[in-house]
Backbone bond lengths (Angstrom), bond angles and torsions (degrees), N, CA, C in turn:
res aa  C-N    CA-C-N  psi(-1)  N-CA   C-N-CA  omega(-1)  CA-C   N-CA-C  phi
1 M - - - 1.449 - - 1.536 108.29 -
2 E 1.317 117.19 131.33 1.455 122.27 -179.50 1.520 110.50 -74.63
3 S 1.314 116.12 159.92 1.452 122.91 -176.83 1.538 111.91 -59.28
4 A 1.328 117.23 -47.90 1.468 121.02 -178.98 1.533 110.80 -62.96
5 E 1.334 115.51 -39.50 1.458 117.69 178.92 1.520 111.43 -66.70
6 Y 1.330 116.41 -41.25 1.467 121.18 179.17 1.532 109.58 -62.60
7 T 1.345 116.73 -47.44 1.453 122.40 -179.62 1.531 109.58 -60.23
8 T 1.307 116.19 -44.99 1.459 120.08 -179.79 1.529 111.04 -61.26
9 G 1.333 116.40 -40.89 1.465 120.42 179.57 1.494 112.84 -65.62
10 V 1.341 117.67 -41.04 1.469 121.66 -176.41 1.527 110.28 -75.22
11 L 1.298 117.45 -46.26 1.457 120.82 -175.40 1.534 113.64 -82.07
12 G 1.265 116.97 -26.56 1.445 118.97 -172.27 1.517 108.86 95.58
13 R 1.284 115.31 148.14 1.480 121.25 -175.04 1.540 111.61 -60.29
14 D 1.329 118.74 -44.13 1.467 121.72 -176.94 1.533 111.50 -62.49
15 L 1.318 116.95 -47.58 1.463 120.68 179.56 1.521 111.27 -63.11
16 F 1.315 116.35 -42.38 1.451 121.09 -179.91 1.522 110.14 -61.48
17 E 1.326 117.70 -46.23 1.443 121.69 -179.51 1.528 111.29 -64.01
18 R 1.331 116.63 -39.69 1.461 119.86 178.11 1.524 111.78 -64.19
19 L 1.316 116.45 -41.87 1.472 120.59 177.65 1.534 110.80 -64.77
20 R 1.295 117.17 -40.68 1.483 120.65 176.53 1.520 111.29 -62.27
21 E 1.318 117.35 -39.23 1.465 121.89 178.10 1.508 110.83 -63.68
22 I 1.324 116.87 -43.93 1.475 120.54 178.00 1.521 109.96 -65.14
23 E 1.321 117.12 -40.29 1.459 120.90 176.70 1.508 111.07 -59.68
24 R 1.336 116.53 -42.45 1.479 120.94 178.88 1.527 109.96 -63.61
25 I 1.316 117.87 -42.13 1.458 121.28 -179.28 1.526 110.68 -64.78
26 L 1.314 116.12 -38.48 1.474 120.42 -175.88 1.518 113.06 -81.08
27 A 1.332 117.42 -14.78 1.458 120.45 -179.02 1.524 109.68 -58.58
28 P 1.340 116.47 137.71 1.465 118.43 179.86 1.516 110.29 -60.14
29 G 1.333 113.52 137.79 1.458 119.89 178.87 1.508 110.94 -79.98
30 E 1.279 114.18 -179.82 1.465 121.20 178.44 1.518 109.43 -71.99
31 V 1.328 116.71 131.37 1.462 121.75 177.85 1.521 108.17 -81.37
32 V 1.311 115.17 122.30 1.463 120.21 -179.49 1.517 108.05 -101.73
33 P 1.363 117.25 123.81 1.467 119.76 179.92 1.531 111.09 -65.81
34 A 1.328 116.04 155.09 1.451 121.27 179.34 1.521 109.56 -64.48
35 P 1.326 118.18 137.97 1.467 121.00 178.87 1.510 110.16 -65.65
36 G 1.335 115.36 141.28 1.457 121.56 176.33 1.518 113.73 82.04
37 G 1.313 118.31 -18.58 1.449 121.48 176.50 1.540 113.31 67.85
38 G 1.316 118.91 2.77 1.449 121.52 -178.36 1.513 111.48 -93.31
39 E 1.321 114.30 -141.25 1.452 120.09 -178.74 1.529 109.19 -66.86
40 V 1.309 114.62 134.51 1.459 121.01 -177.15 1.520 109.31 -95.20
41 D 1.310 116.81 131.86 1.455 122.58 179.06 1.528 109.84 -79.52
42 A 1.316 117.41 127.31 1.474 122.22 -177.86 1.522 110.35 -61.91
43 V 1.319 117.64 -37.95 1.480 120.95 179.15 1.531 109.89 -63.19
44 A 1.313 117.26 -43.24 1.477 120.64 178.90 1.521 110.21 -62.97
45 L 1.313 117.21 -39.50 1.465 119.85 178.61 1.517 111.47 -65.43
46 H 1.312 117.25 -42.77 1.460 119.99 178.54 1.523 110.81 -62.95
47 L 1.318 116.98 -44.76 1.457 119.77 -179.77 1.515 111.53 -64.97
48 A 1.330 116.46 -35.46 1.466 120.40 178.26 1.536 111.40 -67.61
49 D 1.331 116.07 -28.40 1.474 120.32 -178.67 1.539 113.50 -83.59
50 V 1.315 117.23 -5.63 1.486 119.09 177.13 1.529 106.79 -72.25
51 P 1.335 116.77 120.43 1.460 119.65 -174.79 1.549 112.42 -79.82
52 S 1.320 116.73 55.48 1.470 119.88 -174.46 1.537 111.37 -63.85
53 G 1.306 118.69 -36.99 1.455 119.88 178.70 1.522 112.26 -63.82
54 R 1.338 115.76 -43.65 1.467 119.70 177.66 1.515 111.17 -64.21
55 I 1.325 116.78 -42.56 1.459 120.09 179.04 1.521 110.11 -58.87
56 R 1.324 115.75 -45.52 1.470 120.51 179.89 1.514 111.33 -61.76
57 E 1.333 117.44 -44.53 1.471 120.64 -177.75 1.528 111.84 -71.29
58 L 1.327 117.73 -41.71 1.489 119.67 177.90 1.522 110.43 -63.39
59 T 1.318 116.74 -40.26 1.469 120.50 177.64 1.519 110.23 -62.77
60 S 1.307 116.45 -43.79 1.471 120.17 178.94 1.532 111.05 -62.01
61 T 1.338 115.83 -41.72 1.459 120.69 178.37 1.523 111.42 -60.01
62 L 1.327 116.37 -42.51 1.471 119.75 179.68 1.533 112.25 -69.86
63 R 1.318 116.54 -36.44 1.463 120.06 -179.52 1.538 112.58 -65.90
64 Q 1.296 116.39 -26.55 1.461 120.55 -178.75 1.534 111.89 -72.69
65 R 1.294 116.96 -15.96 1.467 121.57 -176.40 1.525 110.85 -94.07
66 P 1.313 118.60 132.54 1.463 120.30 174.65 1.546 110.30 -65.98
67 A 1.314 117.43 140.98 1.449 121.66 -176.97 1.531 112.28 -59.68
68 E 1.301 117.26 -28.79 1.455 120.83 -178.65 1.521 112.93 -71.54
69 T 1.321 117.66 -20.06 1.482 120.08 -173.40 1.524 112.35 -109.01
70 L 1.330 119.49 17.35 1.460 121.72 -179.61 1.514 110.17 -61.81
71 D 1.348 115.80 138.52 1.453 120.41 -178.62 1.526 110.17 -136.27
72 E 1.325 117.28 -165.09 1.461 122.23 -178.02 1.518 112.59 -62.48
73 I 1.299 117.40 -36.58 1.475 119.85 179.40 1.521 108.34 -64.80
74 D 1.332 118.03 -40.10 1.468 120.27 177.92 1.524 110.54 -65.47
75 A 1.332 116.59 -36.79 1.467 120.17 178.78 1.547 110.37 -64.57
76 V 1.322 115.99 -41.35 1.463 119.85 177.50 1.528 109.90 -65.35
77 T 1.320 117.03 -41.29 1.453 121.86 178.31 1.536 110.36 -61.52
78 M 1.326 116.90 -43.27 1.463 119.82 176.50 1.513 112.88 -61.95
79 R 1.346 116.04 -40.24 1.470 120.92 178.42 1.532 109.66 -62.84
80 L 1.325 116.90 -44.07 1.473 121.38 177.39 1.514 110.61 -60.80
81 L 1.317 116.12 -42.18 1.469 121.71 179.98 1.544 109.71 -62.70
82 L 1.342 116.24 -45.39 1.472 119.20 178.57 1.509 111.40 -63.82
83 N 1.324 117.78 -38.67 1.461 120.53 176.37 1.531 111.42 -61.13
84 D 1.350 115.89 -43.40 1.457 119.82 179.28 1.536 111.41 -65.02
85 Y 1.329 116.87 -37.81 1.473 120.32 175.50 1.535 110.06 -62.02
86 A 1.324 118.07 -42.64 1.454 121.20 179.42 1.536 111.23 -62.84
87 V 1.322 115.96 -41.15 1.478 120.34 176.77 1.524 110.45 -64.03
88 A 1.330 116.32 -42.99 1.477 120.52 179.53 1.523 110.49 -61.85
89 V 1.317 117.06 -45.33 1.478 120.56 -179.43 1.526 110.05 -62.59
90 A 1.327 118.75 -41.69 1.467 120.75 178.53 1.528 110.59 -61.93
91 H 1.305 116.92 -43.68 1.479 119.23 -179.87 1.530 110.88 -67.48
92 L 1.310 118.18 -40.07 1.463 121.59 -179.82 1.523 110.90 -68.00
93 R 1.328 117.04 -34.88 1.489 118.96 174.52 1.523 110.76 -64.06
94 A 1.319 116.20 -41.76 1.471 120.57 178.60 1.530 109.69 -62.05
95 V 1.322 117.05 -40.34 1.480 121.24 178.70 1.523 109.10 -64.48
96 A 1.333 118.14 -42.09 1.472 121.47 179.50 1.529 110.59 -63.35
97 R 1.341 116.62 -42.59 1.483 120.07 178.44 1.525 110.38 -63.18
98 A 1.322 117.24 -44.77 1.465 120.63 -178.81 1.524 109.62 -64.47
99 S 1.315 117.32 -40.60 1.469 120.97 179.03 1.516 111.19 -64.74
100 A 1.312 116.99 -42.68 1.473 120.59 176.93 1.516 111.11 -60.97
101 A 1.323 117.46 -41.04 1.464 120.79 178.70 1.523 110.74 -64.73
102 R 1.327 117.25 -39.70 1.480 120.00 176.65 1.512 112.24 -64.74
103 I 1.325 117.41 -39.93 1.459 120.44 179.30 1.521 110.07 -66.52
104 D 1.348 116.85 -42.77 1.460 120.18 176.66 1.517 111.44 -59.50
105 A 1.344 116.42 -44.71 1.454 120.37 179.87 1.536 110.66 -64.61
106 A 1.300 118.05 -37.03 1.460 121.49 179.98 1.532 111.27 -71.13
107 S 1.323 117.96 -25.79 1.458 119.87 -178.15 1.515 112.65 -77.53
108 I 1.314 118.62 -18.59 1.466 121.19 -178.90 1.524 111.02 -61.20
109 P 1.330 120.58 -52.11 1.479 118.91 178.45 1.537 112.45 -62.37
110 V 1.334 117.26 -31.90 1.457 119.57 178.54 1.521 110.44 -65.46
111 R 1.352 116.42 -45.45 1.461 120.06 178.75 1.530 110.72 -63.77
112 E 1.310 118.26 -40.04 1.465 121.07 178.04 1.513 110.28 -64.14
113 S 1.312 118.24 -40.32 1.467 121.19 178.56 1.519 110.66 -65.69
114 Q 1.333 117.84 -41.17 1.456 120.76 177.18 1.515 111.41 -61.39
115 R 1.337 116.61 -41.85 1.453 121.14 178.33 1.526 110.29 -62.29
116 F 1.326 117.66 -43.28 1.453 122.00 179.36 1.540 110.23 -62.07
117 V 1.323 116.99 -42.23 1.475 120.92 -179.73 1.523 109.88 -64.10
118 R 1.348 118.14 -42.81 1.468 120.67 178.57 1.527 111.25 -62.04
119 I 1.323 117.19 -43.38 1.468 121.49 178.74 1.524 109.21 -62.39
120 D 1.338 115.91 -44.53 1.474 120.26 -179.04 1.525 110.61 -65.05
121 D 1.340 117.51 -40.00 1.466 120.40 177.60 1.538 110.87 -62.42
122 R 1.330 117.37 -43.17 1.468 120.23 178.45 1.530 110.34 -62.30
123 R 1.313 116.42 -44.35 1.458 121.67 179.14 1.524 110.73 -59.80
124 N 1.325 116.67 -45.25 1.458 121.08 179.21 1.517 110.83 -65.03
125 G 1.332 118.36 -37.21 1.465 122.37 178.24 1.500 111.68 -64.56
126 K 1.328 119.34 -39.66 1.465 122.68 178.36 1.511 111.33 -68.97
127 Q 1.348 117.23 -38.57 1.466 120.49 178.56 1.511 110.73 -65.16
128 E 1.316 117.55 -39.20 1.481 120.59 179.45 1.527 110.07 -65.00
129 S 1.330 118.30 -37.91 1.459 118.63 -178.92 1.541 111.16 -71.18
130 H 1.325 118.72 -28.66 1.456 120.91 177.39 1.519 111.31 -76.48
131 H 1.307 118.64 -28.08 1.458 122.33 -177.78 1.535 111.34 -95.41
132 A 1.297 117.04 11.89 1.478 119.95 -179.36 1.517 108.40 -68.14
133 A 1.326 116.46 159.90 1.471 122.42 -178.42 1.536 109.49 -59.40
134 P 1.340 117.64 142.79 1.460 119.00 179.84 1.544 108.53 -61.62
135 G 1.283 113.79 140.57 1.456 120.09 177.77 1.514 112.24 87.11
136 A 1.328 116.66 -14.05 1.452 117.81 179.77 1.501 107.84 -73.11
137 G 1.271 115.86 131.86 1.442 121.45 178.36 1.526 113.68 84.04
138 E 1.388 116.47 -2.01 1.466 119.40 176.85 1.515 109.19 -92.92
139 P 1.330 118.11 152.97 1.449 118.64 177.35 1.522 110.94 -65.97
140 P 1.326 117.86 149.08 1.464 119.16 -178.78 1.530 110.78 -63.87
141 A 1.313 113.88 145.76 1.473 118.69 -179.98 1.525 109.27 -69.93
142 A 1.305 116.31 144.93 1.445 120.83 -179.72 1.535 109.14 -73.05
143 G 1.292 116.89 132.81 1.473 122.25 179.21 1.505 111.49 -79.63
144 P 1.337 118.78 178.71 1.457 121.58 178.45 1.536 110.43 -62.19
145 S 1.272 113.93 137.70 1.465 119.40 179.90 1.502 109.73 -77.56
146 E 1.211 116.66 147.13 1.450 120.42 179.09 1.458 110.52 -103.10
């Protein structure tokens, strides 16, 4: 008797098929090389490592089962799903941190430009007050006394 036939006989066809489905879901996917072959973006790597396909398939597998018939295989599937969610959250947090760092870095030249504009505006305001018409802003001259 072959191993698969023995396993199927002992576990029952339904359990065997469910385990095979989980095995298929957990099998490593195809590794896709980074586009361009150059510098790899850390954010893209984190997003690529989010196991969204596995989460979707494990969730689908659990939804197909009636709540009244949950068993040890379903418990293992739930544990795997929770592990994948934890991995996804860790990767998404890393993406959020990297994005925040990029935004902070991008704001530095903006703040420097704003500072330059304020200095330039003040300088232009002082030059305009020096080039104002003579007598402008001075108190009126006293007229002949009576």
